[in-house]
SERO-4910 file (N, C-alpha, C, O; in steps of 0.05 Angstrom, whole numbers):
BEGIN
 pado doro    nc1    nc2    nc3   cac1   cac2   cac3    cc1    cc2    cc3    oc1    oc2    oc3
  Met    A   1370   2341   2186   1398   2339   2184   1405   2315   2165   1394   2294   2167
  Lys    A   1424   2320   2147   1432   2300   2127   1450   2279   2140   1467   2286   2157
  Asp    A   1446   2254   2132   1463   2232   2143   1492   2236   2133   1497   2244   2111
  Asn    A   1510   2229   2151   1538   2229   2144   1544   2204   2128   1542   2182   2139
  Ile    A   1551   2207   2103   1554   2183   2085   1574   2164   2095   1569   2139   2095
  Ile    A   1597   2173   2104   1619   2155   2113   1610   2141   2139   1617   2118   2143
  Ala    A   1596   2155   2156   1586   2142   2181   1566   2120   2174   1567   2099   2186
  Val    A   1548   2125   2156   1529   2105   2148   1542   2081   2134   1537   2058   2141
  Lys    A   1561   2087   2116   1574   2065   2101   1591   2048   2120   1591   2023   2118
  Thr    A   1605   2060   2139   1622   2044   2157   1605   2029   2177   1612   2007   2185
  Phe    A   1582   2040   2185   1564   2025   2203   1553   2000   2188   1553   1978   2199
  Glu    A   1543   2004   2164   1533   1982   2148   1554   1961   2142   1549   1937   2143
  Phe    A   1579   1971   2137   1601   1952   2133   1606   1936   2158   1611   1912   2156
  Ser    A   1605   1949   2181   1609   1935   2206   1589   1912   2210   1596   1890   2218
  Leu    A   1564   1918   2203   1543   1898   2205   1549   1874   2186   1545   1851   2193
  Ser    A   1559   1880   2162   1565   1859   2143   1589   1843   2153   1590   1818   2148
  Ile    A   1608   1856   2166   1632   1841   2177   1623   1823   2200   1634   1801   2202
  Ile    A   1605   1832   2216   1594   1815   2237   1581   1790   2225   1585   1768   2236
  Asn    A   1567   1794   2204   1554   1771   2190   1576   1752   2179   1573   1728   2182
  Leu    A   1596   1763   2166   1618   1747   2156   1632   1732   2178   1638   1708   2175
  Tyr    A   1637   1745   2200   1649   1733   2224   1633   1708   2233   1645   1687   2239
  Thr    A   1607   1712   2234   1589   1690   2242   1592   1666   2223   1593   1643   2232
  Gln    A   1592   1672   2198   1595   1651   2177   1622   1636   2180   1624   1612   2178
  Leu    A   1643   1652   2184   1670   1641   2187   1672   1623   2212   1685   1602   2211
  Lys    A   1660   1631   2234   1660   1615   2258   1647   1588   2253   1655   1568   2264
  Lys    A   1625   1588   2238   1611   1563   2232   1629   1544   2216   1625   1520   2217
  Glu    A   1648   1555   2201   1667   1539   2186   1693   1534   2202   1713   1524   2192
  Asn    A   1692   1540   2228   1714   1536   2246   1739   1552   2239   1762   1543   2243
  Glu    A   1735   1575   2228   1757   1593   2223   1756   1615   2244   1739   1633   2244
  Phe    A   1775   1613   2264   1774   1631   2287   1795   1652   2287   1790   1673   2300
  Ile    A   1817   1648   2275   1840   1667   2277   1835   1692   2260   1833   1714   2270
  Ile    A   1832   1688   2234   1828   1711   2216   1801   1724   2221   1798   1748   2219
  Ser    A   1781   1708   2228   1755   1719   2233   1755   1739   2256   1742   1760   2254
  Lys    A   1770   1733   2277   1771   1752   2300   1786   1777   2292   1778   1799   2300
  Gln    A   1808   1774   2277   1823   1797   2268   1805   1815   2251   1804   1840   2254
  Leu    A   1790   1802   2233   1772   1816   2215   1750   1830   2230   1743   1853   2224
  Leu    A   1739   1817   2250   1718   1829   2266   1728   1854   2281   1714   1874   2281
  Arg    A   1752   1852   2292   1763   1875   2307   1767   1899   2289   1758   1921   2295
  Cys    A   1782   1895   2268   1789   1918   2251   1766   1927   2234   1762   1951   2229
  Gly    A   1749   1908   2225   1727   1916   2208   1705   1932   2222   1693   1949   2209
  Thr    A   1702   1927   2247   1682   1943   2263   1695   1968   2275   1680   1987   2282
  Ser    A   1721   1968   2277   1735   1991   2288   1734   2015   2269   1736   2038   2278
  Ile    A   1731   2010   2243   1731   2033   2224   1709   2052   2231   1713   2076   2235
  Gly    A   1685   2041   2234   1662   2058   2240   1664   2071   2268   1655   2094   2271
  Ala    A   1675   2057   2287   1678   2069   2314   1697   2093   2312   1692   2113   2326
  Asn    A   1718   2091   2297   1737   2114   2294   1724   2137   2278   1730   2160   2284
  Val    A   1708   2130   2259   1694   2151   2244   1675   2166   2263   1673   2191   2263
  Glu    A   1661   2152   2280   1643   2164   2300   1659   2182   2319   1650   2204   2326
  Glu    A   1683   2173   2328   1699   2189   2345   1708   2214   2330   1709   2236   2342
  Ala    A   1715   2212   2304   1723   2235   2288   1701   2256   2286   1706   2280   2287
  Ile    A   1677   2246   2283   1654   2264   2281   1651   2281   2307   1642   2304   2305
  Ala    A   1659   2270   2329   1657   2285   2355   1684   2297   2363   1688   2304   2386
  Ala    A   1702   2300   2343   1729   2311   2349   1728   2339   2361   1709   2354   2356
  Gln    A   1748   2345   2378   1750   2371   2391   1763   2392   2374   1761   2416   2380
  Ser    A   1777   2384   2353   1790   2402   2335   1793   2389   2308   1789   2365   2305
  Lys    A   1801   2405   2288   1806   2395   2261   1829   2374   2262   1828   2354   2248
  Lys    A   1850   2380   2277   1872   2361   2279   1864   2335   2292   1872   2314   2284
  Asp    A   1847   2337   2312   1836   2313   2325   1819   2297   2306   1821   2272   2305
  Phe    A   1803   2311   2290   1787   2298   2269   1805   2283   2249   1799   2260   2243
  Ile    A   1826   2296   2240   1844   2283   2220   1857   2259   2233   1860   2238   2220
  Ser    A   1865   2261   2258   1878   2239   2272   1860   2215   2274   1868   2192   2268
  Lys    A   1835   2219   2281   1816   2197   2284   1809   2185   2257   1806   2161   2254
  Met    A   1807   2202   2236   1802   2192   2210   1826   2176   2199   1822   2156   2184
  Ala    A   1850   2184   2207   1874   2169   2199   1874   2142   2211   1882   2122   2199
  Ile    A   1865   2140   2236   1863   2114   2249   1842   2097   2235   1846   2073   2230
  Ala    A   1819   2109   2227   1799   2094   2212   1810   2084   2186   1804   2062   2178
  Ser    A   1827   2100   2173   1840   2092   2148   1858   2068   2152   1858   2049   2137
  Lys    A   1874   2068   2173   1891   2046   2180   1876   2020   2185   1883   1999   2176
  Glu    A   1854   2023   2200   1837   2000   2206   1824   1989   2180   1822   1965   2176
  Ala    A   1816   2007   2162   1805   1998   2137   1825   1983   2120   1819   1963   2107
  Arg    A   1850   1993   2120   1870   1980   2104   1877   1952   2116   1883   1933   2102
  Glu    A   1877   1950   2142   1881   1924   2155   1858   1905   2148   1863   1882   2143
  Thr    A   1834   1915   2148   1811   1899   2141   1814   1889   2112   1809   1865   2107
  Lys    A   1823   1906   2095   1828   1898   2067   1848   1875   2066   1845   1856   2050
  Tyr    A   1869   1877   2082   1890   1856   2082   1878   1829   2090   1883   1809   2076
  Trp    A   1862   1829   2112   1851   1803   2121   1831   1792   2101   1830   1768   2096
  Leu    A   1816   1810   2088   1797   1801   2067   1812   1789   2043   1803   1769   2032
  Arg    A   1834   1802   2036   1850   1791   2014   1861   1764   2021   1862   1746   2004
  Leu    A   1870   1760   2046   1880   1734   2054   1858   1713   2052   1863   1691   2042
  Leu    A   1834   1720   2061   1812   1701   2059   1806   1694   2030   1800   1671   2023
  Asp    A   1807   1715   2013   1801   1711   1985   1821   1693   1971   1813   1676   1954
  Lys    A   1846   1695   1978   1868   1680   1964   1875   1654   1977   1889   1638   1965
  Ser    A   1866   1650   2001   1872   1625   2015   1850   1604   2011   1830   1609   1999
  Asp    A   1855   1580   2021   1835   1559   2020   1821   1555   2046   1811   1534   2052
  Leu    A   1821   1576   2063   1809   1574   2090   1778   1572   2089   1766   1560   2106
  Thr    A   1767   1584   2068   1738   1584   2066   1729   1586   2037   1744   1594   2020
  Gln    A   1705   1578   2032   1693   1581   2005   1673   1605   2004   1660   1609   1984
  Ile    A   1672   1620   2026   1654   1643   2027   1665   1664   2009   1688   1672   2011
  Pro    A   1649   1674   1990   1659   1695   1972   1662   1722   1987   1644   1730   2001
  Val    A   1685   1734   1983   1690   1760   1997   1694   1783   1977   1702   1805   1985
  Ala    A   1689   1778   1951   1694   1800   1931   1677   1825   1937   1687   1847   1934
  Ser    A   1653   1821   1946   1636   1845   1952   1647   1860   1976   1645   1885   1977
  Tyr    A   1658   1846   1995   1670   1859   2018   1694   1875   2010   1699   1898   2019
  Leu    A   1710   1864   1992   1734   1878   1981   1726   1903   1966   1739   1924   1968
  Thr    A   1705   1901   1950   1695   1925   1936   1686   1946   1956   1692   1970   1953
  Asp    A   1671   1938   1976   1661   1957   1996   1684   1970   2011   1683   1995   2016
  Ile    A   1704   1955   2019   1725   1966   2035   1742   1985   2018   1753   2005   2028
  Glu    A   1746   1979   1993   1761   1996   1975   1746   2023   1972   1759   2044   1972
  His    A   1720   2022   1970   1704   2047   1968   1707   2063   1994   1710   2087   1993
  Ile    A   1706   2050   2017   1708   2063   2043   1736   2076   2045   1739   2099   2054
  Ile    A   1757   2061   2037   1784   2072   2038   1786   2097   2021   1798   2117   2030
  Asn    A   1775   2096   1997   1776   2120   1980   1762   2144   1992   1772   2166   1990
  Ile    A   1739   2140   2004   1725   2162   2016   1740   2174   2039   1744   2198   2042
  Ile    A   1750   2156   2057   1765   2166   2080   1790   2180   2072   1797   2201   2083
  Thr    A   1804   2170   2052   1829   2183   2042   1822   2211   2032   1837   2230   2037
  Lys    A   1800   2214   2017   1792   2240   2007   1785   2259   2030   1792   2282   2029
  Ile    A   1771   2249   2050   1764   2265   2073   1789   2275   2087   1791   2299   2094
  Ile    A   1809   2258   2091   1833   2265   2104   1848   2286   2088   1857   2307   2099
  Lys    A   1851   2282   2062   1866   2301   2045   1852   2328   2045   1866   2349   2048
  Thr    A   1826   2329   2042   1812   2354   2042   1814   2368   2069   1818   2393   2070
  Ser    A   1813   2353   2091   1815   2365   2117   1844   2376   2122   1847   2397   2134
  Gln    A   1864   2361   2113   1891   2370   2116   1896   2396   2100   1909   2414   2110
  Glu    A   1884   2398   2076   1887   2422   2060   1874   2446   2074   1885   2468   2073
  Ser    A   1851   2442   2087   1838   2464   2100   1853   2473   2125   1853   2497   2132
  Val    A   1867   2454   2138   1883   2461   2162   1908   2477   2153   1916   2495   2167
  Ser    A   1920   2469   2131   1944   2482   2122   1939   2511   2112   1957   2527   2110
  Lys    A   1914   2517   2105   1907   2544   2096   1903   2563   2118   1902   2588   2114
  Ile    A   1901   2553   2143   1897   2570   2166   1922   2584   2174   1922   2599   2193
***
């Protein structure tokens, strides 16, 4: 069976967010780091739920939640990038989350189109 690309990407992204969270805690940044940990790891959890969806509409709903979590993650990463809270580079995280958002958006659009054809 072929690996689900978005499931793999979001799992790997979650691991990288956990690593970033650990680095931020070492720099005594606790507020944004916790927000980032929650939403950044939630993306993959919602993708996993979508994979086990009971219907196409349920799948779309779970993927939409994953999309929202991804966009929130992007927000917190942008804040870290533009603020003076840390010197940890987050450009690669921003690139990764943008890629994830694009994939999830395409999945949702394609799924919505297939539901509307029924």
